[in-house]
PLY file of the C-alpha trace (Angstrom):
ply
format ascii 1.0
element vertex 344
property float x
property float y
property float z
element edge 343
property int vertex1
property int vertex2
end_header
-8.10 35.16 37.93
-4.42 35.96 37.90
-3.11 38.17 40.66
-2.43 41.71 39.51
0.68 43.27 41.00
0.78 47.01 41.50
3.73 49.31 41.85
3.40 52.84 43.16
5.21 55.11 40.77
5.25 57.80 43.43
8.13 55.98 45.14
10.42 56.43 42.14
12.14 59.62 43.28
13.01 57.92 46.58
14.54 54.96 44.73
16.70 57.27 42.68
17.67 59.71 45.40
19.66 56.97 47.14
20.99 54.63 44.41
22.72 51.49 45.62
25.80 52.34 43.55
27.04 55.17 41.38
26.50 54.85 37.63
30.15 54.08 36.99
30.31 51.51 39.78
27.24 49.74 38.44
28.50 49.76 34.84
31.88 48.42 35.92
30.27 45.67 37.98
27.97 44.57 35.14
30.73 44.42 32.55
33.21 42.73 34.90
30.81 39.81 35.32
31.14 38.99 31.59
27.40 38.96 31.05
25.75 38.58 27.64
25.25 42.31 27.29
27.25 45.50 27.57
26.48 48.35 29.94
27.34 51.98 29.35
26.11 55.50 29.85
23.09 56.28 27.69
22.16 59.84 26.81
18.85 59.75 28.63
17.70 62.33 31.15
15.15 61.93 33.94
14.89 58.17 33.57
12.70 57.89 36.67
9.98 59.96 35.00
9.75 57.51 32.08
8.80 54.54 34.20
5.17 54.22 35.21
2.99 51.12 35.20
0.32 51.00 37.89
-1.23 47.67 36.88
-3.64 46.22 34.37
-6.65 47.76 36.10
-7.13 49.71 39.35
-9.72 47.21 40.58
-8.00 43.96 41.53
-11.33 42.13 41.14
-11.79 43.30 37.56
-12.09 40.26 35.31
-9.87 40.16 32.24
-10.18 37.34 29.74
-7.14 35.14 29.15
-6.64 33.93 25.59
-5.62 30.32 24.98
-4.17 28.98 21.72
-3.93 25.42 20.50
-0.20 24.83 20.19
1.62 23.05 17.38
5.25 23.22 18.48
6.49 22.34 15.00
4.95 25.53 13.63
6.88 27.83 15.97
10.14 28.99 14.35
13.32 29.53 16.33
13.44 33.13 15.12
10.54 35.45 14.39
10.30 39.14 13.58
6.88 40.70 12.95
8.50 43.16 10.53
9.42 40.25 8.28
6.08 38.47 8.66
4.11 41.59 7.72
6.43 43.69 5.50
3.51 45.90 4.46
3.40 47.12 8.08
7.15 47.15 8.70
7.30 50.93 9.03
4.74 50.84 11.86
5.96 47.72 13.67
9.58 48.87 13.62
8.87 52.46 14.59
10.54 53.43 17.86
8.58 56.18 19.59
9.63 58.53 22.40
7.48 59.20 25.46
9.80 61.90 26.77
9.60 63.07 30.38
6.16 61.57 31.09
5.53 58.16 32.66
3.25 57.27 29.76
4.81 53.96 28.69
1.38 52.35 29.19
-0.15 54.75 26.63
2.67 54.30 24.13
2.80 50.50 24.31
-0.99 50.32 24.02
-1.29 52.65 21.02
1.71 51.06 19.29
0.14 47.61 19.49
-3.21 49.08 18.37
-1.56 50.71 15.34
0.36 47.57 14.38
-2.63 45.31 14.68
-4.94 47.54 12.66
-2.35 47.60 9.90
-1.91 43.83 10.05
-5.62 42.94 10.07
-6.21 45.18 7.03
-3.17 43.78 5.18
-1.46 47.14 5.27
-4.38 49.07 3.78
-5.06 51.05 6.99
-1.99 52.76 8.39
-3.46 54.67 11.28
-1.12 55.77 14.07
-3.14 55.84 17.29
-2.39 58.88 19.44
-0.84 58.31 22.88
-1.55 62.00 23.52
-5.29 61.51 23.04
-5.29 58.44 25.29
-3.12 60.11 27.93
-5.13 63.31 28.14
-8.72 62.14 27.69
-8.74 58.87 29.59
-8.41 60.26 33.10
-9.29 56.95 34.75
-6.45 55.34 32.79
-3.64 57.10 34.62
-2.40 59.06 37.57
-1.07 62.21 35.95
2.33 61.49 34.36
3.47 58.83 36.81
1.84 55.72 35.39
-1.31 54.12 34.09
-3.39 51.01 33.43
-3.31 49.11 30.14
-6.69 47.40 30.49
-8.28 50.80 31.00
-6.49 52.06 27.90
-8.03 49.32 25.77
-11.44 49.82 27.37
-11.18 53.45 26.34
-10.41 52.37 22.77
-13.42 50.06 22.77
-15.90 52.49 24.30
-14.70 55.97 23.36
-12.31 55.57 20.45
-8.88 57.13 19.92
-7.77 59.58 17.23
-4.48 59.56 15.33
-1.29 61.27 16.43
2.47 61.00 15.97
5.40 61.83 18.21
6.30 65.23 19.60
7.24 67.69 16.85
6.11 65.24 14.15
3.07 67.21 12.89
1.45 63.85 12.18
-2.18 62.95 12.80
-4.97 64.66 14.69
-3.25 64.95 18.08
0.56 64.62 18.02
2.37 64.21 21.34
2.49 67.50 23.20
5.44 69.53 24.44
3.83 69.59 27.87
4.06 65.81 28.26
7.28 65.31 26.31
9.40 68.04 27.89
7.71 68.91 31.16
6.10 65.65 32.23
2.73 67.35 32.67
-0.50 65.94 31.23
-2.40 68.63 29.27
-6.16 69.00 29.48
-8.29 66.80 27.25
-9.16 68.63 24.05
-11.73 67.09 21.72
-10.52 68.77 18.56
-7.57 68.04 16.31
-4.46 69.94 17.41
-2.68 69.65 14.07
-3.69 72.47 11.72
-2.37 70.50 8.76
-4.65 67.53 9.43
-7.91 67.78 7.52
-10.04 65.13 9.28
-12.42 66.15 12.05
-11.85 64.81 15.57
-14.93 62.55 15.78
-14.45 61.31 12.23
-10.84 60.39 12.99
-11.62 58.09 15.89
-10.94 54.37 15.56
-12.17 51.74 18.00
-11.37 48.35 19.50
-13.24 45.09 19.89
-11.51 43.32 22.78
-8.68 43.18 25.31
-7.15 40.04 26.80
-4.14 38.75 28.69
-1.93 35.83 27.68
-0.89 32.79 29.65
2.53 32.87 31.28
3.76 30.41 28.70
6.39 31.06 26.01
4.63 29.03 23.31
1.27 30.70 23.97
2.89 34.12 23.64
4.75 33.14 20.49
1.63 31.82 18.76
-0.26 35.01 19.64
2.48 37.21 18.15
2.95 35.18 14.98
-0.83 34.96 14.47
-2.11 38.42 15.41
0.90 40.71 15.76
2.93 42.42 18.51
1.82 42.32 22.14
2.40 44.43 25.25
4.69 43.20 28.00
5.17 44.50 31.52
8.42 43.89 33.36
10.31 44.94 36.47
12.98 47.54 35.73
16.20 47.37 37.71
18.92 49.99 37.78
21.13 48.06 35.36
18.51 48.08 32.59
18.95 51.82 32.21
22.54 51.25 31.07
21.76 48.55 28.48
23.58 49.22 25.22
24.35 46.17 23.10
26.47 43.02 23.01
29.87 42.21 24.43
32.71 40.28 22.85
32.47 36.64 23.86
35.49 34.60 22.83
34.85 31.55 24.96
31.79 30.34 23.07
32.96 30.50 19.45
32.55 27.34 17.35
34.38 28.46 14.22
36.98 31.04 13.30
34.48 33.61 11.98
32.37 33.21 15.09
35.04 34.98 17.11
33.35 38.15 15.98
30.02 37.11 17.44
28.50 39.68 19.77
25.63 39.17 22.15
23.10 41.64 23.45
20.60 39.65 25.52
19.68 41.52 28.68
19.11 39.84 32.03
19.22 41.42 35.48
22.74 41.51 36.91
22.92 44.23 39.54
21.04 47.14 41.09
17.75 47.78 42.83
14.29 47.46 41.30
13.06 50.97 40.52
9.71 50.59 38.73
7.61 48.62 36.27
7.56 49.41 32.58
5.40 48.52 29.55
6.91 47.81 26.14
6.00 46.19 22.81
7.16 42.67 21.90
7.60 42.10 18.15
9.39 38.75 18.03
12.04 36.45 19.41
15.29 34.72 18.56
18.37 33.00 19.94
21.91 34.32 20.28
24.65 31.80 21.05
22.11 29.51 22.69
20.44 32.28 24.69
16.75 32.74 23.73
15.34 36.27 23.86
12.29 38.44 23.26
12.75 41.23 20.74
11.44 44.39 22.40
10.59 47.83 21.02
11.10 50.36 23.82
9.60 53.87 23.83
12.64 55.91 24.85
13.68 57.01 21.38
16.16 55.54 18.90
19.17 56.97 20.73
18.66 54.83 23.82
21.15 51.95 23.76
22.95 50.96 20.58
20.19 48.89 18.98
18.30 52.03 17.92
15.77 51.76 20.72
15.33 47.98 20.65
16.38 45.59 23.41
16.66 41.82 23.65
15.47 40.38 26.97
16.15 36.79 27.99
13.30 34.40 27.30
12.01 31.26 29.04
13.10 32.31 32.54
10.37 34.93 33.09
13.21 37.43 33.29
12.15 40.43 35.37
8.61 38.96 35.25
8.34 39.83 31.55
6.34 36.73 30.65
3.94 37.22 33.53
1.60 39.94 32.27
1.62 40.02 28.48
-1.55 41.31 26.86
-3.09 42.45 23.60
-6.44 43.10 21.95
-8.42 43.28 18.75
-8.81 46.54 16.87
-12.03 47.27 14.99
-11.74 47.64 11.23
-13.10 50.99 10.09
-13.67 54.18 12.06
-17.15 53.35 13.33
-17.75 52.05 16.83
-18.17 48.28 17.01
-21.73 47.17 17.73
-20.28 44.42 19.95
-17.84 46.67 21.82
0 1
1 2
2 3
3 4
4 5
5 6
6 7
7 8
8 9
9 10
10 11
11 12
12 13
13 14
14 15
15 16
16 17
17 18
18 19
19 20
20 21
21 22
22 23
23 24
24 25
25 26
26 27
27 28
28 29
29 30
30 31
31 32
32 33
33 34
34 35
35 36
36 37
37 38
38 39
39 40
40 41
41 42
42 43
43 44
44 45
45 46
46 47
47 48
48 49
49 50
50 51
51 52
52 53
53 54
54 55
55 56
56 57
57 58
58 59
59 60
60 61
61 62
62 63
63 64
64 65
65 66
66 67
67 68
68 69
69 70
70 71
71 72
72 73
73 74
74 75
75 76
76 77
77 78
78 79
79 80
80 81
81 82
82 83
83 84
84 85
85 86
86 87
87 88
88 89
89 90
90 91
91 92
92 93
93 94
94 95
95 96
96 97
97 98
98 99
99 100
100 101
101 102
102 103
103 104
104 105
105 106
106 107
107 108
108 109
109 110
110 111
111 112
112 113
113 114
114 115
115 116
116 117
117 118
118 119
119 120
120 121
121 122
122 123
123 124
124 125
125 126
126 127
127 128
128 129
129 130
130 131
131 132
132 133
133 134
134 135
135 136
136 137
137 138
138 139
139 140
140 141
141 142
142 143
143 144
144 145
145 146
146 147
147 148
148 149
149 150
150 151
151 152
152 153
153 154
154 155
155 156
156 157
157 158
158 159
159 160
160 161
161 162
162 163
163 164
164 165
165 166
166 167
167 168
168 169
169 170
170 171
171 172
172 173
173 174
174 175
175 176
176 177
177 178
178 179
179 180
180 181
181 182
182 183
183 184
184 185
185 186
186 187
187 188
188 189
189 190
190 191
191 192
192 193
193 194
194 195
195 196
196 197
197 198
198 199
199 200
200 201
201 202
202 203
203 204
204 205
205 206
206 207
207 208
208 209
209 210
210 211
211 212
212 213
213 214
214 215
215 216
216 217
217 218
218 219
219 220
220 221
221 222
222 223
223 224
224 225
225 226
226 227
227 228
228 229
229 230
230 231
231 232
232 233
233 234
234 235
235 236
236 237
237 238
238 239
239 240
240 241
241 242
242 243
243 244
244 245
245 246
246 247
247 248
248 249
249 250
250 251
251 252
252 253
253 254
254 255
255 256
256 257
257 258
258 259
259 260
260 261
261 262
262 263
263 264
264 265
265 266
266 267
267 268
268 269
269 270
270 271
271 272
272 273
273 274
274 275
275 276
276 277
277 278
278 279
279 280
280 281
281 282
282 283
283 284
284 285
285 286
286 287
287 288
288 289
289 290
290 291
291 292
292 293
293 294
294 295
295 296
296 297
297 298
298 299
299 300
300 301
301 302
302 303
303 304
304 305
305 306
306 307
307 308
308 309
309 310
310 311
311 312
312 313
313 314
314 315
315 316
316 317
317 318
318 319
319 320
320 321
321 322
322 323
323 324
324 325
325 326
326 327
327 328
328 329
329 330
330 331
331 332
332 333
333 334
334 335
335 336
336 337
337 338
338 339
339 340
340 341
341 342
342 343
């Protein structure tokens, strides 16, 4: 079984109380190195509270299945975007959510992938937005308050207990929208087994949807690509360094142009340049591509559309296991219908 690496989110305040450089020093250093991406100040408060991945499962001996695909390299395109492959689910797949002041990235990435995959497997007929609030509050063994959680436990909760619907904070969508307590204060509310949206007319137990399986993927680019293009977006865990916080978009690159109009080519592929590692983070991977010869994963972050200048998306370098992003990718199967699977 693969080795599961843990990171104690409780050390985050220490990492940020003594940063290796000031924000402006770090930004200047990144941009002076002429990297493939541009750094700048993002309007994001309390970044340390948003980072919290404690591992796949608290028990290092817990066995998690690894899925293996038969690979036909000729069938893997150079560029892929799940929004284009499944246009009937584009509004779900491309939705950038906001976890706010809580280290609940594990809950957001999990429920985002669950929502996308249920939409995909039903050909767009079931657009059910799984509630990170419900998962965060009711699966106590999934997390340690608002400072991190476990993705395998999240999917086990889906399989065994079910999760209701729920949109972002202030959205008034679904049974249990994201709470002010988690979003603004970074405090996990008590588990409530009733719908918290007065405008939602489905009862709590009737709203639950379930899962059938959870699995990890091999640390192999082609395996990951086939999984995404076959079944939909996946979750990825990666090491967050100080410079990632300042990711914005591309930088002007005049040296690599091949034609006159290519002078206007901009890049935006992130790779670690400078700064200390501060935490581990979970995000959703929806595709891949290449910019000026640099392959990347197309990532949907959960810090809102105003983070960076790609409306909440980020491109992270592919094929080099950048920041360990190809090391612990995972996904699962969502059960069709709102009845518990007899095999789950």
